C-alpha positions as CSV (number, residue, x, y, z in Angstrom):
1,M,0.1,0.0,0.2
2,A,1.6,3.4,-1.4
3,V,2.2,6.3,1.9
4,V,0.4,9.3,1.2
5,I,1.3,12.2,2.9
6,V,-1.3,15.4,2.3
7,D,-0.7,19.1,3.7
8,Y,-1.8,19.5,7.4
9,D,-5.5,20.0,7.7
10,A,-6.8,22.5,10.7
11,A,-9.4,19.8,11.4
12,W,-7.2,17.1,12.7
13,P,-6.9,18.8,16.4
14,S,-10.9,19.0,16.7
15,L,-10.6,15.1,15.1
16,A,-8.8,13.8,18.2
17,E,-9.6,15.8,20.6
18,Q,-13.3,14.0,19.4
19,A,-11.5,11.1,19.5
20,C,-9.9,11.7,23.1
21,E,-13.4,12.5,24.3
22,E,-15.0,9.4,22.6
23,L,-12.5,7.0,24.4
24,V,-13.0,8.6,27.7
25,A,-16.6,8.3,27.6
26,A,-16.6,4.5,26.4
27,L,-13.4,3.8,29.3
28,P,-14.8,5.8,32.1
29,G,-11.6,6.2,34.5
30,V,-9.3,3.5,32.6
31,F,-6.8,6.3,31.2
32,L,-5.2,8.6,32.7
33,E,-4.0,10.7,30.3
34,I,-4.7,11.1,26.7
35,E,-2.9,13.0,23.9
36,H,-2.7,13.8,20.3
37,V,0.7,13.1,19.0
38,G,2.1,11.9,15.7
39,S,2.4,14.6,12.7
40,T,-1.0,15.2,12.5
41,S,-0.1,16.9,15.9
42,V,2.1,19.2,14.8
43,P,0.4,22.5,13.7
44,G,1.5,23.4,9.9
45,L,3.3,19.7,9.6
46,A,2.0,17.3,6.4
47,A,1.5,14.2,6.8
48,K,-0.4,10.6,6.7
49,P,-4.0,12.0,7.3
50,I,-4.1,9.2,10.6
51,I,-4.9,11.0,13.8
52,D,-2.5,9.4,16.4
53,L,-3.4,9.1,20.1
54,M,-1.5,8.1,23.3
55,A,-3.1,7.3,26.7
56,S,-1.6,6.3,29.7
57,V,-3.2,3.4,32.2
58,P,-1.6,2.3,35.4
59,T,-1.5,-0.8,33.7
60,L,-1.2,-2.6,30.4
61,E,-3.9,-4.9,31.7
62,A,-6.4,-2.5,32.8
63,V,-7.2,-2.2,29.0
64,A,-7.9,-5.8,28.4
65,D,-11.0,-6.1,30.0
66,H,-12.3,-3.2,28.2
67,E,-11.3,-4.1,24.4
68,R,-15.8,-4.8,23.5
69,A,-15.4,-1.3,24.5
70,L,-12.9,-0.3,22.3
71,A,-14.5,-2.3,19.4
72,G,-17.7,-0.6,20.0
73,L,-15.7,3.0,18.7
74,G,-14.1,1.1,15.8
75,Y,-10.9,0.2,17.2
76,R,-9.3,-3.0,16.8
77,S,-6.2,-4.6,18.1
78,E,-3.2,-5.3,16.3
79,E,0.2,-6.9,17.3
80,T,3.2,-4.6,16.2
81,G,6.0,-6.4,18.5
82,M,6.5,-3.1,20.6
83,R,7.3,-4.1,23.9
84,E,5.3,-2.0,26.7
85,R,2.1,-0.7,24.3
86,L,-0.9,-2.1,23.0
87,F,-1.9,-0.7,19.8
88,Y,-5.2,-0.3,18.2
89,F,-6.0,1.3,14.8
90,R,-9.6,2.6,13.6
91,A,-10.5,2.6,10.0
92,D,-12.8,4.9,8.4
93,A,-16.3,4.1,6.1
94,S,-14.3,3.2,3.0
95,G,-11.7,0.7,4.7
96,R,-8.9,3.7,5.4
97,R,-6.9,3.9,8.7
98,S,-8.0,7.1,10.7
99,H,-6.9,6.5,13.7
100,H,-4.1,5.0,15.9
101,L,-4.4,4.8,19.7
102,H,-1.0,3.8,21.4
103,V,-1.5,2.5,25.1
104,V,1.3,2.7,26.9
105,S,1.9,2.3,31.4
106,A,1.8,5.6,32.8
107,G,5.4,4.8,34.4
108,T,6.5,5.6,31.2
109,W,4.6,8.7,30.3
110,D,7.1,11.5,30.8
111,T,9.6,9.6,28.6
112,R,8.1,8.4,25.9
113,N,9.4,9.5,22.1
114,E,6.6,10.3,20.6
115,R,5.6,13.2,22.8
116,L,9.1,14.4,23.1
117,L,9.2,14.3,19.4
118,R,5.9,15.9,19.1
119,D,6.8,18.9,21.7
120,H,10.2,19.5,19.9
121,L,8.6,19.7,16.1
122,R,6.5,22.1,17.7
123,A,9.0,24.0,19.1
124,D,11.4,24.3,16.3
125,P,10.4,25.0,13.0
126,R,13.5,23.9,11.2
127,A,13.7,20.3,12.6
128,A,9.6,20.5,11.7
129,S,10.4,21.4,8.0
130,E,13.0,19.3,7.5
131,Y,10.9,16.1,9.0
132,A,8.2,17.1,6.1
133,A,10.7,17.1,3.6
134,L,12.1,13.4,4.4
135,K,8.6,12.6,4.4
136,R,7.4,13.6,1.7
137,H,10.7,12.4,-0.2
138,L,9.9,9.1,1.3
139,A,6.3,8.9,0.2
140,G,7.4,10.2,-3.4
141,G,9.0,7.2,-4.2
142,D,7.9,3.3,-4.1
143,V,8.2,2.5,-1.0
144,D,5.5,0.9,1.6
145,A,4.7,1.8,4.7
146,V,7.6,-0.3,6.5
147,A,10.2,0.7,3.9
148,Y,8.4,4.7,5.1
149,T,9.0,4.1,8.3
150,R,12.6,2.6,8.5
151,G,13.6,5.6,5.9
152,K,12.8,8.0,8.5
153,T,14.3,6.1,11.4
154,D,17.6,8.2,11.3
155,L,16.1,11.4,11.3
156,I,13.6,10.7,13.9
157,Q,16.8,9.5,16.0
158,R,18.9,12.6,15.7
159,L,15.2,14.5,16.8
160,V,14.3,13.0,19.5
161,D,18.1,12.9,20.9
162,E,18.0,16.6,21.0
163,A,14.4,16.8,22.7
164,R,15.7,14.1,25.3
165,Q,19.6,15.4,25.7
166,A,17.6,19.2,26.0
167,R,15.3,17.2,29.5
168,G,18.3,16.0,30.5
169,L,17.2,12.3,29.3
170,P,19.0,9.7,28.2
171,C,18.9,9.1,24.1
172,V,17.1,5.0,23.7
173,P,16.6,3.7,20.6
174,V,13.3,4.9,18.3
175,W,12.9,1.8,16.7
176,E,11.3,-0.2,19.2
177,E,11.2,-4.4,18.4
């Protein structure tokens, strides 16, 4: 499947807010925090038109009893091989993915690379521009989603390292396997 990058859509923040409200209402008391992350959360940044959300829970097991409620909202579980996280996706009426939900334990919340990268891109227009250019370049080729993601890894690693160093955090690999 080809990777599609589109210009920033000013509707993305409200779509994320609506999705967060739906999740909190459907799973009351389960999420400690839930935020819009990923490229669609960075004003002006070109992105795949998929709303990425990250939610913290006391333990990942806290979500297991609520998968029926997630399914009621259209979220389906997918095994990604990423440790210490549950991953769900939701598709629109055409079957195209519209939302990703990353559920992580509260103990890892403050040091999550996705949140750190989002904040770094919001604060550093140079970094956001460099990231957007790379994404457009990669998507312009004949690459699948895995090759696209791997093609961004070196730049994401550098940007996340910058963000972690600015906060006095140790650098860690961004590619979770």
